[in-house]
C-alpha positions in Angstrom: -15.7 -6.1 -13.2 -13.0 -8.7 -13.9 -10.1 -7.1 -15.7 -8.3 -10.4 -16.3 -5.1 -12.0 -15.1 -3.6 -10.7 -11.9 0.0 -9.6 -12.0 0.7 -8.8 -8.4 -0.6 -8.2 -4.9 -1.4 -5.0 -3.1 -1.7 -4.6 0.7 -4.1 -1.9 1.8 -3.6 -0.8 5.4 -6.5 1.3 6.7 -8.3 1.4 10.0 -11.5 3.1 8.7 -13.8 0.4 7.2 -15.5 2.6 4.7 -12.2 4.1 3.3 -10.7 0.6 3.2 -13.7 -0.8 1.2 -13.5 2.1 -1.3 -9.8 1.6 -1.8 -10.2 -2.2 -2.3 -13.1 -1.7 -4.7 -11.2 0.8 -6.8 -8.1 -1.4 -6.9 -10.0 -4.6 -7.9 -12.1 -2.8 -10.5 -9.4 -0.8 -12.2 -6.1 -2.6 -11.8 -4.6 -6.1 -12.5 -3.8 -6.7 -8.8 -5.1 -8.9 -6.0 -5.7 -7.1 -2.8 -5.1 -8.0 0.8 -6.2 -5.8 3.7 -5.0 -5.0 7.2 -6.8 -2.8 9.7 -3.7 -1.6 11.5 0.0 -1.2 11.2 0.7 -4.2 13.5 -1.6 -6.4 11.5 0.1 -5.4 8.3 3.5 -6.3 9.8 2.2 -9.7 10.8 1.0 -10.2 7.3 4.3 -9.1 5.8 6.2 -11.4 8.1 4.4 -14.4 6.5 4.1 -13.1 3.0 6.6 -10.8 1.3 5.3 -11.0 -2.3 3.5 -7.7 -2.2 4.4 -5.4 -5.1 2.7 -2.4 -3.5 1.3 -1.1 -0.2 -1.1 1.8 0.4 -1.1 2.7 4.1 -2.9 5.2 6.4 -0.5 6.9 8.7 -2.3 7.4 12.0 -3.9 4.1 13.3 -4.4 3.0 16.9 -2.6 -0.3 16.7 0.6 0.5 14.9 1.1 3.3 12.5 1.9 3.5 8.8 5.4 4.7 9.8 5.8 1.4 11.7 4.9 -0.4 8.5 7.4 1.7 6.5 10.1 1.1 9.0 9.5 -2.7 8.9 9.8 -2.6 5.1 13.1 -0.8 5.3 14.6 -3.1 8.0 13.4 -6.3 6.2 14.4 -4.9 2.8 11.0 -5.7 1.3 10.8 -4.6 -2.3 7.3 -3.2 -2.4 6.2 0.3 -3.6 4.9 2.2 -0.6 2.4 5.1 -0.6 0.9 6.9 2.4 -2.8 7.7 2.0 -3.6 9.9 5.0 -5.2 13.0 6.3 -2.2 13.6 8.6 -0.8 17.0 7.9 2.9 16.4 8.7 3.6 12.7 9.1 7.1 11.6 10.1 8.1 9.8 6.9 11.3 8.1 5.9 12.0 10.0 2.7 15.1 7.9 2.1 13.1 4.7 1.8 14.0 3.7 -1.8 10.5 2.3 -2.6 8.6 5.3 -1.1 6.3 6.8 -3.7 4.9 9.7 -1.8 1.9 10.9 0.3 -1.6 11.4 -1.1 -4.1 13.3 1.1 -7.5 11.8 1.8 -10.1 11.6 0.3 -8.4 11.4 -3.2 -8.8 7.7 -3.7 -8.5 7.8 -7.5 -5.3 9.8 -7.2 -3.9 7.3 -4.6 -4.6 4.3 -6.7 -3.2 6.0 -9.9 0.0 7.0 -8.1 0.6 3.5 -6.8 0.0 1.9 -10.1 2.2 4.3 -12.0 4.9 3.8 -9.4 4.7 0.0 -9.7 5.7 0.1 -13.3 8.7 2.4 -12.8 10.8 -0.1 -10.8 11.0 -3.9 -10.8 8.8 -4.7 -7.8 7.2 -8.2 -7.2 5.2 -8.1 -10.5 4.4 -11.3 -12.5 4.5 -9.9 -16.0 5.2 -13.2 -17.8 
């Protein structure tokens, strides 16, 4: 389903291939955003070092090659203006609650809720959206 002109880019950081595919399909089919994926926190950081025009990031917390917390910390240090949402089964993740673009934590497997929360959050603040 093509929903028209894209107004921004989302980064999905998820090490589980099936979950990542479901998130990407949901985002592409229901939102006006392009999607880029990373399979680990360290890969996400490498992507973000080269491209900082993401308006939103959905990240797993517990991954073997760099955690979602590593991604969140990088966003804070680099002052990247992207809405950030944890999508995880981790019970008590160490989260920077003072991160000004942190939207919250959604527990797996609520993919629809995670996508909805990110999209709603994106329109509350002036992230990297192309609304012209």
